[in-house]
C-alpha positions as CSV (number, residue, x, y, z in Angstrom):
1,M,110.8,72.6,162.2
2,T,110.6,74.1,158.7
3,H,110.7,77.5,159.6
4,T,114.0,77.8,158.1
5,H,113.0,76.1,154.8
6,H,111.9,79.4,152.4
7,R,115.1,81.4,152.3
8,V,115.1,83.1,148.8
9,G,118.6,83.8,146.8
10,S,120.7,81.9,144.4
11,I,122.3,78.9,144.7
12,E,125.9,80.6,145.3
13,S,124.4,82.7,148.0
14,L,122.3,79.8,149.8
15,K,125.7,77.9,149.9
16,K,126.6,80.2,152.2
17,D,124.0,80.1,154.4
18,F,123.5,76.9,156.9
19,V,120.8,77.0,160.3
20,V,121.9,74.5,162.6
21,L,118.6,73.6,165.1
22,V,118.7,71.3,168.2
23,M,115.8,70.6,170.1
24,A,114.1,68.6,172.9
25,S,111.1,66.1,172.0
26,R,108.1,67.1,173.9
27,L,107.5,63.3,174.3
28,I,110.7,62.7,176.1
29,K,111.3,63.5,179.6
30,Y,115.4,63.4,179.7
31,E,117.6,63.4,182.5
32,D,119.2,67.1,182.8
33,E,117.8,68.2,180.0
34,V,119.3,72.2,181.0
35,G,122.9,70.3,181.1
36,K,122.4,68.7,177.6
37,F,121.4,72.1,176.1
38,R,124.5,73.8,177.8
39,K,126.8,71.4,176.0
40,V,125.0,72.2,172.9
41,M,125.1,75.4,173.3
42,E,129.4,75.2,173.7
43,I,129.3,73.1,170.6
44,L,127.7,75.8,168.4
45,R,129.6,78.7,169.5
46,K,133.0,77.1,169.3
47,Y,132.3,76.7,165.5
48,N,131.9,80.9,165.4
49,P,128.5,81.0,164.2
50,V,127.5,84.5,162.8
51,N,124.6,83.9,164.5
52,L,123.3,82.0,167.9
53,G,119.8,81.7,169.2
54,N,117.6,80.3,172.1
55,M,113.8,80.3,172.1
56,V,114.0,80.9,175.6
57,V,116.1,84.3,175.6
58,G,116.3,85.1,172.2
59,N,119.1,85.7,169.9
60,K,122.9,87.2,170.5
61,Y,122.1,90.9,169.1
62,W,119.4,91.7,171.2
63,R,120.3,89.5,174.3
64,D,123.3,89.0,176.4
65,E,125.3,86.2,174.8
66,E,126.1,84.6,178.2
67,D,122.3,84.7,178.9
68,I,121.9,83.0,175.7
69,R,124.4,79.7,176.4
70,S,123.0,79.3,179.9
71,K,119.4,79.9,180.5
72,F,116.9,77.2,179.9
73,R,113.5,75.3,180.5
74,E,113.3,72.2,182.2
75,Y,111.9,71.1,179.6
76,G,111.3,71.9,176.2
77,N,114.2,73.5,174.5
78,I,114.9,74.8,170.9
79,V,118.6,76.7,170.2
80,H,120.3,77.6,166.8
81,G,123.6,78.3,165.1
82,V,123.7,79.8,161.9
83,Y,126.9,79.2,159.6
84,T,128.7,80.2,156.5
85,S,130.5,77.2,155.4
86,V,130.3,73.6,154.5
87,E,133.3,73.4,156.9
88,Q,131.9,74.7,160.0
89,V,129.0,72.5,159.6
90,K,130.9,69.4,159.3
91,E,132.9,70.1,162.6
92,V,129.5,71.0,164.5
93,L,127.7,67.5,163.5
94,E,130.9,65.7,164.1
95,E,131.2,67.0,167.5
96,L,127.0,66.6,167.9
97,K,127.5,63.0,166.9
98,E,130.1,61.9,169.4
99,V,128.7,63.2,172.4
100,D,125.2,62.2,171.4
101,L,122.9,63.6,173.2
102,G,119.9,61.9,172.4
103,L,118.3,65.6,171.2
104,S,117.0,66.0,167.4
105,V,119.3,68.2,165.3
106,V,118.1,69.6,162.3
107,V,120.1,70.9,159.3
108,T,118.6,73.5,157.0
109,G,120.7,74.4,153.8
110,V,120.9,73.6,149.6
111,Y,120.0,69.8,149.2
112,E,123.3,69.0,148.0
113,E,125.9,70.8,150.3
114,V,123.6,69.0,153.5
115,F,123.8,65.6,152.4
116,K,127.2,65.9,150.9
117,I,128.2,67.0,155.0
118,L,126.2,64.1,156.4
119,K,127.7,61.6,153.8
120,E,131.4,62.4,155.3
121,V,130.2,62.7,158.8
122,G,127.8,59.1,158.7
123,L,124.9,60.5,159.5
124,K,121.6,59.9,157.9
125,P,118.6,61.9,158.0
126,H,115.4,60.5,159.7
127,T,113.2,63.3,157.8
128,I,113.6,65.2,154.7
129,N,111.5,68.5,154.2
130,L,111.6,70.9,150.7
131,S,110.7,73.9,150.5
132,L,108.1,74.3,147.1
133,G,107.9,78.1,147.1
134,V,105.8,80.6,146.9
135,W,102.3,80.0,145.6
136,G,99.2,82.4,144.9
137,R,99.5,86.6,144.2
138,T,102.8,86.4,144.5
139,E,102.8,90.0,142.9
140,K,102.0,90.7,146.4
141,L,105.4,89.9,147.3
142,P,108.3,92.7,148.1
143,P,111.0,92.4,145.2
144,K,112.8,89.1,145.2
145,E,116.1,90.9,146.4
146,V,114.4,92.0,149.4
147,L,113.0,88.8,150.3
148,E,116.4,87.4,150.3
149,I,116.8,89.5,153.5
150,T,113.5,89.1,154.8
151,T,112.8,85.1,154.2
152,M,116.2,84.3,156.5
153,C,113.8,85.1,159.6
154,G,111.3,82.3,158.8
155,H,108.3,83.5,161.1
156,C,108.3,87.2,159.6
157,M,109.7,89.4,162.0
158,V,112.1,91.2,159.6
159,S,110.0,93.6,157.6
160,P,110.7,95.0,153.8
161,S,109.8,98.5,155.1
162,L,113.1,98.1,157.6
163,V,115.0,96.6,154.8
164,M,114.5,100.0,152.9
165,K,115.3,102.3,156.0
166,M,118.9,100.3,156.1
167,I,119.7,101.0,152.7
168,S,118.8,104.6,153.0
169,E,120.5,104.8,156.4
170,I,123.3,103.1,154.9
171,K,123.2,105.1,151.7
172,K,123.3,108.3,154.3
173,G,126.5,107.4,155.8
174,R,124.7,106.3,158.8
175,L,125.2,103.2,159.1
176,S,127.6,100.5,157.7
177,P,126.2,97.4,156.0
178,A,127.6,95.4,158.8
179,S,125.8,97.4,161.6
180,A,122.9,97.6,159.5
181,A,122.6,93.4,159.1
182,V,122.9,93.8,163.2
183,E,119.6,95.7,163.0
184,L,118.0,93.6,160.6
185,A,118.8,90.3,162.8
186,R,117.4,91.9,166.3
187,P,113.7,90.9,165.6
188,C,114.5,87.6,164.3
189,V,114.3,86.3,167.7
190,C,115.3,82.7,167.1
191,G,118.4,83.3,166.0
192,V,118.4,82.3,162.4
193,F,119.4,85.5,160.6
194,N,122.3,85.4,158.6
195,V,124.2,88.6,159.5
196,K,126.8,88.0,157.4
197,R,124.9,87.1,154.1
198,A,122.8,89.9,155.2
199,E,125.8,92.1,154.8
200,E,126.2,90.8,151.2
201,L,123.5,91.5,150.2
202,L,122.8,94.8,151.3
203,R,125.9,96.3,150.0
204,K,124.5,94.6,146.4
205,L,120.9,96.5,147.1
206,I,122.1,99.9,147.8
207,S,123.6,100.4,144.1
208,K,119.8,99.5,143.0
209,Y,118.2,101.4,145.3
């Protein structure tokens, strides 16, 4: 799963942006897969994620969080939790390791930070994916500071135009940066959008645009 791998920004900013994705293999028929994912959701929620997503239902900013935590398919589920610190991710992985549900776990974040966590938890990665950036006619892309926000949705559901609208609404006093960040999170159905980081980035952008 690489849709969380192309987030743009400074190392300082990205060190406060981690996605934990848990998914079932499509080749394995698990016993009580729904029960396993309800347990995963309990763990993800326990450590105060800034976003929570369920591919069956959506993210917590546009669907009822109880549905997100409890409604799953019989087979083929994927869930996400978004965190802002190494400590949170470490605690999540320690508990997932302890319950050992047999599901695939993917962590996205700054390479050095993720590997430091894995070493402390005592886990070895099965696979490593690295983003090599964007190639081609990059002059057609939005400004980098806008991409820092839009690339937090790996399926490109958060448009640059919506980012600019939110900046305008903040400057007019109609929205706070925090509420504007929530509006930006709603279209990111998977729930991998980091609302706290978006709020911080919006605060910087209102002085530029």
